[in-house]
C-alpha positions in Angstrom: -22.6 94.9 -7.0 -19.4 93.7 -5.3 -17.3 91.2 -7.1 -15.2 88.5 -5.5 -11.4 88.7 -5.3 -9.8 89.0 -8.7 -7.6 91.1 -10.8 -9.9 94.1 -10.5 -10.7 93.7 -6.8 -11.3 97.1 -5.2 -11.9 98.8 -8.6 -15.1 100.6 -9.3 -16.7 100.4 -12.8 -19.7 101.8 -14.6 -21.3 100.2 -17.7 -23.3 102.3 -20.2 -25.3 100.6 -23.0 -26.0 103.0 -25.9 -29.0 101.6 -27.7 -32.3 103.2 -28.6 -34.0 99.8 -29.1 -32.7 98.3 -25.9 -33.7 101.4 -23.9 -37.2 101.1 -25.4 -37.5 97.4 -24.5 -37.5 96.2 -28.1 -34.9 93.7 -27.1 -32.9 93.0 -23.9 -29.5 94.6 -23.2 -27.2 91.6 -23.7 -24.0 93.5 -24.2 -24.2 95.4 -21.0 -25.1 92.3 -19.1 -22.1 90.5 -20.5 -19.8 93.3 -19.4 -21.2 93.5 -15.9 -20.9 89.7 -15.5 -17.2 89.8 -16.6 -16.3 92.8 -14.5 -17.9 91.2 -11.4 -16.0 88.0 -12.2 -12.8 90.0 -12.2 -13.7 91.4 -8.8 -14.8 94.9 -9.8 -17.6 96.7 -8.0 -20.2 97.5 -10.7 -23.9 98.1 -10.7 -26.4 97.1 -13.4 -25.8 98.7 -16.8 -27.2 102.2 -17.5 -29.2 101.8 -20.7 -29.8 104.9 -22.7 -31.0 105.7 -26.2 -28.5 106.9 -28.9 -28.1 110.7 -29.0 -27.8 113.3 -26.2 -28.6 110.8 -23.5 -25.2 109.1 -24.1 -23.3 112.3 -23.2 -25.5 112.7 -20.1 -24.9 109.1 -19.0 -21.1 109.4 -19.6 -20.9 112.7 -17.6 -22.9 111.1 -14.8 -20.7 108.0 -14.8 -17.5 110.1 -14.7 -18.8 112.4 -12.0 -18.7 109.5 -9.5 -15.0 109.0 -10.2 -14.9 105.3 -11.1 -11.7 103.6 -12.2 -13.4 102.3 -15.4 -16.3 103.2 -17.7 -17.2 100.7 -20.4 -19.8 101.5 -23.1 -21.4 99.1 -25.5 -23.1 100.1 -28.7 -23.3 103.1 -30.9 -19.8 102.6 -32.5 -20.9 101.7 -36.0 -21.6 103.6 -39.1 -25.4 104.1 -38.9 -26.6 107.6 -38.7 -27.6 107.2 -35.1 -24.3 105.7 -33.9 -22.7 108.5 -32.0 -20.9 107.0 -29.0 -17.4 108.0 -30.1 -18.6 111.6 -30.7 -20.1 111.6 -27.2 -17.0 110.2 -25.7 -14.2 112.1 -27.4 -14.8 115.6 -25.8 -14.8 114.0 -22.3 -11.3 112.4 -22.8 -8.1 114.1 -21.7 -5.9 111.6 -23.5 -6.7 108.9 -25.9 -5.3 105.3 -25.7 -5.7 104.3 -29.3 -3.9 100.9 -28.9 -6.8 99.6 -26.8 -9.4 100.5 -29.4 -7.2 99.1 -32.2 -6.7 95.8 -30.3 -10.5 95.4 -29.8 -11.0 95.8 -33.6 -8.1 93.5 -34.4 -9.4 90.8 -32.1 -12.7 90.7 -34.0 -11.1 90.6 -37.4 -8.7 87.8 -36.2 -11.8 85.8 -35.1 -13.1 86.0 -38.7 -15.4 89.0 -38.4 -14.1 91.5 -41.0 -16.8 94.0 -40.1 -15.1 94.5 -36.7 -12.8 97.0 -38.4 -15.8 99.2 -39.0 -16.2 100.0 -35.3 -15.3 103.6 -34.5 -14.9 102.9 -30.7 -12.5 105.0 -28.7 -10.4 104.4 -25.5 -8.9 107.0 -23.3 -8.6 108.7 -20.0 -11.1 111.2 -18.5 -9.1 112.4 -15.5 -8.2 109.2 -13.7 -10.9 107.1 -15.3 -10.3 104.7 -18.2 -13.1 104.9 -20.7 -13.5 102.2 -23.5 -16.2 102.0 -26.2 -17.1 98.4 -27.0 -19.1 97.3 -29.9 -22.8 96.6 -29.5 -23.0 93.0 -30.6 -22.6 90.2 -28.1 -19.8 88.7 -30.1 -18.0 92.0 -30.3 -18.4 92.5 -26.6 -17.0 89.0 -25.9 -14.0 89.7 -28.2 -13.4 93.1 -26.5 -13.6 91.6 -23.0 -11.0 89.0 -24.0 -8.6 91.9 -25.0 -9.4 93.9 -21.9 -8.9 90.9 -19.6 -5.2 90.9 -20.6 -4.5 94.6 -19.9 -7.0 96.2 -17.6 -5.3 95.4 -14.3 -2.0 96.8 -15.6 -3.6 99.8 -17.3 -5.6 100.8 -14.1 -2.5 100.5 -12.0 -0.6 102.8 -14.4 -3.5 105.4 -14.2 -3.0 105.5 -10.5 0.7 106.0 -10.8 1.9 102.3 -10.6 5.0 100.9 -12.3 5.3 100.2 -16.0 
């Protein structure tokens, strides 16, 4: 659970995978595993991903994650256009303030890498109290692109949330 020293040393994070098929064991949760690996590499304290089916379980998992007061909650999956994709709708009511630039940068990174469908992601980013919440896409490629964006700004963003300098 404990990462080594790094830009997120001392920070606590929770990862939630929103996927009916992964929660049923139809395929492994690759996105959540990638996020956990990256966060640990950056020094964050993070357990294994919480894997839940699309729907009401996403809201329950997000509420449970936020109740523990982590610095960061990252979700993967449920941000597309299919009828069951509802992660943004589950996330929005829990946010006190949105941080649209983060979500826009994640989409732009995918498009810049030659994946035009990245612009279809409806993922959100924002603050729930003093916790930064970011919805990442469900695909492994989308997760990798999003992590590359977050690597550049998470330390600064989390410092600001705690009252640090601009």
